[in-house]
C-alpha positions in Angstrom: 14.8 -31.7 7.0 12.0 -30.2 4.9 9.4 -31.2 7.5 11.5 -29.6 10.2 11.6 -26.3 8.2 7.9 -26.4 7.6 7.1 -27.1 11.3 9.4 -24.4 12.4 7.8 -21.9 9.9 4.4 -22.9 11.2 5.4 -22.4 14.9 6.9 -19.0 14.1 3.7 -18.0 12.2 1.5 -19.1 15.1 3.7 -17.4 17.7 3.7 -14.2 15.7 -0.1 -14.3 15.4 -0.4 -14.9 19.2 1.9 -12.0 19.9 0.0 -9.7 17.7 -3.1 -10.0 19.9 -2.3 -7.2 22.3 -5.2 -4.7 22.4 -5.4 -1.4 24.2 -8.7 0.2 25.1 -9.8 3.5 26.5 -7.1 5.8 27.7 -4.4 3.2 26.9 -5.6 3.2 23.2 -5.5 7.0 23.2 -2.0 6.8 24.6 -0.9 4.3 21.9 -2.4 6.6 19.2 -0.6 9.6 20.6 2.7 7.7 20.8 2.3 6.5 17.2 1.6 10.1 16.1 4.7 11.3 17.8 6.9 8.3 17.1 6.0 7.0 13.7 4.2 9.7 11.8 7.0 12.2 12.6 9.3 10.2 10.3 7.0 11.1 7.4 6.7 14.7 8.5 10.5 15.0 8.8 11.1 13.4 5.4 8.6 15.8 3.8 10.5 18.8 5.4 7.6 19.6 7.7 9.7 19.0 10.8 13.3 19.5 11.7 15.6 16.8 13.0 15.6 18.4 16.4 11.8 18.5 16.5 11.7 14.9 15.4 14.1 13.9 18.2 11.9 15.7 20.7 8.8 13.9 19.3 10.5 10.5 19.7 11.2 11.4 23.4 7.5 12.3 23.8 6.5 9.0 22.2 8.7 7.1 24.6 7.3 8.9 27.6 3.8 8.1 26.5 4.6 4.5 25.6 6.2 3.9 29.0 2.8 4.7 30.6 1.1 1.8 28.8 0.7 -1.7 30.2 2.6 -4.7 28.6 6.2 -5.6 28.0 8.5 -3.5 26.0 8.2 -5.9 23.0 4.4 -5.8 23.2 4.3 -2.0 23.4 6.7 -1.6 20.4 4.8 -4.2 18.4 1.5 -2.3 19.1 3.2 1.0 18.3 4.4 -0.4 15.0 1.0 -1.8 14.1 -0.8 1.4 15.0 1.7 3.5 13.1 1.3 1.3 10.0 -2.4 1.6 10.2 -2.3 5.4 10.5 0.1 5.6 7.5 -2.2 3.3 5.4 -5.4 5.2 6.1 -4.3 8.8 5.8 -2.8 11.0 3.1 0.2 13.2 3.8 -2.0 16.3 4.3 -4.3 14.3 6.6 -1.3 13.3 8.7 -0.2 16.8 9.0 -3.6 18.0 10.0 -4.2 15.2 12.5 -0.7 15.7 14.1 -1.3 19.5 14.4 -4.8 19.0 15.8 -4.0 16.2 18.3 -0.4 16.8 19.4 -1.2 19.5 22.0 -4.0 17.3 23.5 -1.7 14.3 23.6 1.0 16.4 25.4 -1.6 17.8 27.9 -3.1 14.3 28.6 0.0 12.2 28.8 2.9 14.6 29.8 1.4 16.7 32.6 0.5 14.3 35.3 
């Protein structure tokens, strides 16, 4: 029984590692970053009182529209979005997040919503 549990845990770990290998490049990477800014970082901005609930809901819609343009399965896209969002949150302060969101959100909208 113990061996079965260890084998199952190893298989899950290997499968998770294999699933995490999705990589976006070029325009798709830009889209992923924009979707992360609108979909993940917005949670931080809303919690800090820098964005209303209505603005956050609009941002989630923008993130979904951008994410829908990326290649891959829904699971792959959401995994990539979560990974990108986590990296953004790990590497920026709250003020840096606000500044980056304000400086890139219009570009993201122009590039990925007006096609």
